[in-house]
C-alpha positions as CSV (number, residue, x, y, z in Angstrom):
1,M,-20.9,46.1,-4.5
2,R,-23.5,47.2,-7.1
3,K,-26.2,49.5,-6.0
4,S,-29.0,47.1,-7.1
5,T,-27.4,44.4,-4.9
6,V,-27.4,46.7,-1.9
7,L,-31.1,47.4,-2.3
8,I,-32.3,43.8,-2.5
9,T,-29.9,42.1,-0.1
10,P,-30.9,42.3,3.6
11,S,-28.3,43.4,6.1
12,P,-26.3,40.3,7.1
13,T,-26.5,41.3,10.8
14,Q,-30.3,40.8,10.6
15,T,-30.4,37.2,9.5
16,P,-31.7,34.6,12.0
17,L,-28.6,32.4,11.5
18,V,-26.2,35.2,12.6
19,W,-28.4,36.0,15.6
20,G,-28.7,32.4,16.5
21,L,-24.9,31.9,16.4
22,L,-24.5,35.0,18.6
23,V,-26.9,33.6,21.3
24,L,-25.0,30.3,21.3
25,L,-21.7,32.1,21.6
26,A,-22.9,34.2,24.4
27,L,-24.2,31.2,26.4
28,V,-20.9,29.3,26.1
29,W,-18.5,32.2,26.4
30,G,-20.6,33.8,29.2
31,S,-20.2,30.6,31.1
32,S,-16.5,30.4,30.6
33,F,-15.7,32.8,33.4
34,I,-17.4,30.6,36.0
35,M,-15.6,27.6,34.5
36,I,-12.2,29.4,34.9
37,K,-13.1,30.1,38.5
38,K,-13.9,26.5,39.2
39,S,-10.8,25.3,37.3
40,L,-8.6,27.5,39.4
41,L,-9.6,25.5,42.5
42,V,-7.2,22.8,41.3
43,Y,-5.2,24.2,38.4
44,S,-2.8,27.2,38.6
45,V,-3.2,30.3,36.5
46,T,-0.6,29.1,34.1
47,E,-2.2,25.7,33.8
48,V,-5.7,27.1,33.1
49,A,-4.5,29.6,30.5
50,A,-2.0,27.4,28.7
51,G,-4.1,24.3,29.2
52,R,-7.2,25.6,27.5
53,V,-5.2,26.8,24.5
54,F,-3.4,23.4,24.2
55,L,-6.6,21.5,24.4
56,A,-8.1,23.6,21.6
57,F,-5.0,22.9,19.6
58,V,-5.5,19.2,20.1
59,F,-9.1,19.6,19.0
60,F,-8.0,21.3,15.8
61,L,-5.0,19.0,15.0
62,P,-6.8,16.8,12.4
63,I,-7.9,20.0,10.5
64,L,-4.3,21.3,10.7
65,L,-2.9,18.1,9.2
66,K,-5.5,17.9,6.5
67,S,-5.1,21.5,5.4
68,R,-1.4,22.0,5.8
69,K,-0.7,22.2,2.1
70,S,-3.5,24.7,1.3
71,I,-2.6,27.6,3.6
72,P,-0.9,30.6,2.0
73,R,2.5,31.0,3.6
74,P,2.3,34.8,4.0
75,L,-0.6,34.2,6.4
76,L,1.4,32.1,8.9
77,G,2.7,35.2,10.8
78,Y,-0.8,36.6,11.0
79,F,-2.1,33.3,12.4
80,F,0.5,33.3,15.1
81,L,-0.2,36.9,16.0
82,S,-3.9,36.2,16.1
83,G,-3.3,33.2,18.4
84,L,-1.3,35.3,20.8
85,L,-3.7,38.3,20.9
86,G,-7.0,36.4,20.6
87,Y,-6.3,33.4,22.8
88,L,-3.1,32.9,24.7
89,L,-2.5,36.4,26.2
90,P,-6.2,37.0,27.1
91,A,-6.3,33.5,28.7
92,F,-3.5,34.4,31.1
93,L,-4.9,37.9,31.8
94,I,-8.4,36.7,32.6
95,A,-7.3,33.7,34.6
96,F,-5.0,35.9,36.7
97,A,-7.7,38.5,37.1
98,T,-10.2,35.9,38.2
99,T,-8.0,35.0,41.2
100,Q,-8.9,38.3,42.8
101,I,-12.2,39.5,41.1
102,S,-15.5,37.7,40.7
103,S,-16.3,35.7,37.6
104,A,-19.3,38.0,37.2
105,L,-17.1,41.1,37.1
106,A,-14.7,39.5,34.6
107,G,-17.6,38.6,32.3
108,T,-19.0,42.2,32.6
109,L,-15.7,43.8,31.7
110,N,-15.5,41.5,28.7
111,A,-18.3,43.6,27.2
112,L,-15.7,46.3,26.3
113,S,-14.5,44.2,23.4
114,P,-16.7,46.1,20.8
115,M,-15.3,49.4,22.1
116,F,-11.7,48.4,21.5
117,T,-12.7,46.7,18.3
118,M,-13.9,50.1,17.0
119,I,-11.0,52.1,18.5
120,I,-8.3,49.8,17.0
121,G,-10.2,49.5,13.7
122,V,-10.3,53.3,13.4
123,L,-6.7,53.8,14.5
124,F,-5.0,51.0,12.6
125,F,-7.4,49.4,10.1
126,T,-8.7,52.5,8.3
127,Q,-12.3,52.0,9.5
128,R,-14.6,54.9,9.9
129,S,-16.6,55.8,13.0
130,T,-19.8,57.9,13.3
131,R,-20.6,60.5,15.9
132,L,-23.1,58.2,17.5
133,Q,-20.4,55.5,17.8
134,T,-18.0,58.0,19.4
135,I,-20.7,58.9,22.0
136,G,-21.2,55.2,22.6
137,L,-17.5,54.8,23.1
138,L,-17.4,57.5,25.8
139,I,-20.5,56.0,27.6
140,A,-18.9,52.5,27.6
141,L,-15.7,53.9,28.9
142,A,-17.5,55.7,31.7
143,G,-19.1,52.4,32.7
144,A,-15.8,50.6,32.6
145,L,-14.1,53.3,34.8
146,M,-17.0,52.9,37.3
147,L,-16.3,49.2,37.6
148,V,-12.5,49.6,37.7
149,F,-12.8,52.1,40.6
150,T,-15.4,50.1,42.5
151,R,-14.1,48.5,45.7
152,N,-16.1,46.8,48.4
153,G,-19.4,48.0,46.9
154,S,-18.6,51.7,46.5
155,V,-16.7,53.9,44.0
156,S,-13.4,55.1,45.3
157,F,-11.0,57.2,43.3
158,T,-8.1,56.7,45.7
159,G,-7.1,53.4,44.1
160,V,-7.6,51.3,41.0
161,N,-8.6,47.7,40.9
162,S,-5.6,46.4,39.1
163,Y,-7.0,43.0,38.6
164,A,-10.1,44.5,36.8
165,L,-7.6,46.3,34.6
166,L,-6.2,43.0,33.5
167,A,-9.6,41.9,32.3
168,V,-9.9,45.2,30.4
169,L,-6.5,44.6,28.8
170,A,-7.8,41.2,27.6
171,T,-10.5,43.0,25.7
172,V,-7.9,45.2,24.0
173,C,-6.3,42.0,22.8
174,Y,-9.7,40.7,21.7
175,G,-10.5,43.9,19.8
176,T,-7.1,43.8,18.0
177,N,-7.6,40.1,17.0
178,I,-11.1,40.7,15.7
179,N,-9.8,43.3,13.3
180,L,-7.0,40.9,12.3
181,V,-9.4,38.1,11.5
182,A,-11.7,40.4,9.6
183,R,-8.8,41.9,7.5
184,H,-6.7,38.8,6.7
185,F,-8.8,35.6,7.1
186,G,-12.1,36.5,5.4
187,G,-11.5,34.3,2.4
188,L,-10.7,31.2,4.3
189,P,-13.2,28.6,5.7
190,P,-13.8,29.4,9.4
191,L,-12.8,25.9,10.5
192,V,-9.5,26.1,8.7
193,S,-8.6,29.6,9.7
194,T,-9.4,29.0,13.3
195,A,-7.4,25.8,13.4
196,W,-4.4,27.6,12.0
197,I,-4.7,30.3,14.6
198,F,-3.9,27.6,17.2
199,A,-1.1,26.1,15.0
200,G,1.6,28.3,16.6
201,V,0.3,29.0,20.1
202,G,-0.8,25.3,20.7
203,P,2.8,23.9,20.7
204,L,3.9,27.0,22.7
205,S,1.3,26.2,25.3
206,F,2.4,22.6,25.4
207,G,5.9,23.7,26.1
208,I,4.7,25.9,29.0
209,L,2.6,23.0,30.4
210,L,5.6,20.7,30.5
211,A,7.0,22.8,33.3
212,T,3.8,22.5,35.4
213,D,1.8,19.7,37.0
214,F,-1.0,20.0,34.4
215,F,-0.9,16.5,33.0
216,P,-0.6,14.7,36.3
217,K,-3.6,16.7,37.5
218,M,-5.6,15.9,34.4
219,S,-5.0,12.2,35.0
220,N,-6.0,12.3,38.6
221,P,-9.6,11.0,39.1
222,D,-10.0,13.3,42.2
223,N,-9.8,16.3,39.8
224,L,-12.6,15.0,37.5
225,L,-14.9,18.1,37.7
226,P,-12.2,20.8,37.4
227,S,-10.7,18.7,34.6
228,L,-14.1,18.6,32.8
229,F,-14.3,22.4,33.1
230,M,-10.8,22.6,31.6
231,I,-11.8,20.4,28.7
232,C,-14.9,22.6,28.1
233,L,-12.8,25.7,28.2
234,G,-10.4,24.3,25.6
235,V,-12.5,22.2,23.2
236,L,-15.8,24.0,23.5
237,A,-15.1,27.6,24.4
238,S,-11.7,28.1,22.7
239,G,-12.2,25.5,20.0
240,L,-15.7,25.0,18.6
241,M,-17.1,28.4,19.5
242,S,-14.1,30.2,17.9
243,V,-15.1,28.6,14.6
244,L,-18.6,29.9,15.0
245,F,-17.3,33.3,16.0
246,N,-15.1,33.6,12.9
247,R,-18.1,32.6,10.8
248,V,-20.1,35.4,12.3
249,I,-17.4,37.9,11.4
250,Q,-17.5,36.6,7.8
251,L,-21.3,36.8,7.7
252,S,-21.5,40.2,9.2
253,S,-18.8,42.5,10.4
254,A,-16.1,42.7,13.1
255,V,-18.0,45.2,15.2
256,F,-21.2,43.2,15.0
257,A,-19.4,39.9,15.9
258,A,-18.0,41.6,19.0
259,S,-21.6,42.5,20.0
260,V,-21.9,38.9,21.3
261,T,-20.8,40.7,24.5
262,Y,-24.3,42.2,24.8
263,L,-25.5,38.9,26.3
264,M,-22.3,37.5,27.8
265,P,-22.5,39.8,30.9
266,I,-26.0,38.6,31.6
267,V,-24.9,35.0,31.5
268,A,-21.8,35.7,33.6
269,L,-23.8,37.7,36.1
270,S,-26.4,34.9,36.4
271,W,-23.7,32.3,37.1
272,G,-22.1,34.6,39.6
273,L,-25.4,34.9,41.5
274,L,-26.0,31.2,41.4
275,D,-22.5,30.7,42.8
276,H,-23.2,33.2,45.6
277,E,-20.8,35.9,44.4
278,S,-21.3,39.4,45.6
279,V,-22.9,41.3,42.8
280,G,-23.7,44.8,44.0
281,V,-25.9,47.5,42.7
282,L,-23.0,49.5,41.3
283,Q,-21.9,46.5,39.2
284,W,-25.3,46.2,37.7
285,I,-25.3,50.0,36.9
286,G,-21.8,49.8,35.5
287,T,-22.8,46.8,33.3
288,L,-25.9,48.7,32.0
289,I,-23.9,51.8,31.2
290,I,-21.3,49.6,29.3
291,L,-24.0,47.8,27.3
292,V,-25.7,51.1,26.4
293,G,-22.4,52.4,25.1
294,V,-21.8,49.1,23.2
295,Y,-25.2,49.3,21.6
296,L,-24.5,52.8,20.3
297,I,-21.1,51.7,19.0
298,N,-22.7,48.8,17.1
299,R,-25.4,51.0,15.5
300,R,-24.8,51.6,11.8
301,K,-26.9,52.7,9.0
302,R,-27.8,50.0,6.5
303,S,-26.0,51.8,3.8
304,Q,-22.7,51.7,5.8
305,E,-23.1,48.0,6.5
306,N,-23.4,47.2,2.8
307,T,-20.6,49.4,1.4
């Protein structure tokens, strides 16, 4: 990029469009944890995880058929890997975690995505980190450890909340996928690239669902509300919002796009309170610590953003 262009072009992370998309993403994705919880009242972990991915695949099917001749073949493997790391594996991890931890805690731990985006970017994608970002990483990690070791409203170092660790592992997958999207799919229209991310994992999810009672449950009128939550998880959260998220990556950066998790814990915690979940003081403190760390991780000088 030429020097003159850097001086006259505002940072992409400061445009109203990008911030507006982030707020919308946070509202929908922050609500996805309570929708998972409500879906699990009828559907199994496997049905919730594979079902939302399959429904997203159905949503994108017209785009897949229309663009099948325009996709570079070397990208197909990256699309499948992105589908696994960004959608299918995290869907199983979070659904399984939500069977034993609150939706509010699952949403809070999701705020670690920018931390792992930075770590994986530095380790495997030749990205650079600043001293301030490293400090932010350590702060976010401290907040995460506080939540992982919290049991029954107090911190105990005699045992680890293994279900909370599953939610953390999901953010490792998210962080890896964000770097993959930024590295390999930047030149493609977000709608097309997102559709092809589901091209491989969608049929795989369909095969998994055939061994379950997913389709009979979906057709049962008694399951109307949980089924609506499932459709929202698949079509809205995993489908349409994924297009917007990839667009944010293209308009800004991988780390900035992951900062949608600033607002997601607030949305998830709000739903948890409305659903009478137990949200203790330590969870609020741990959430605040994580968000402070994420804020520091996301801070970059304008010159770095435009190089």
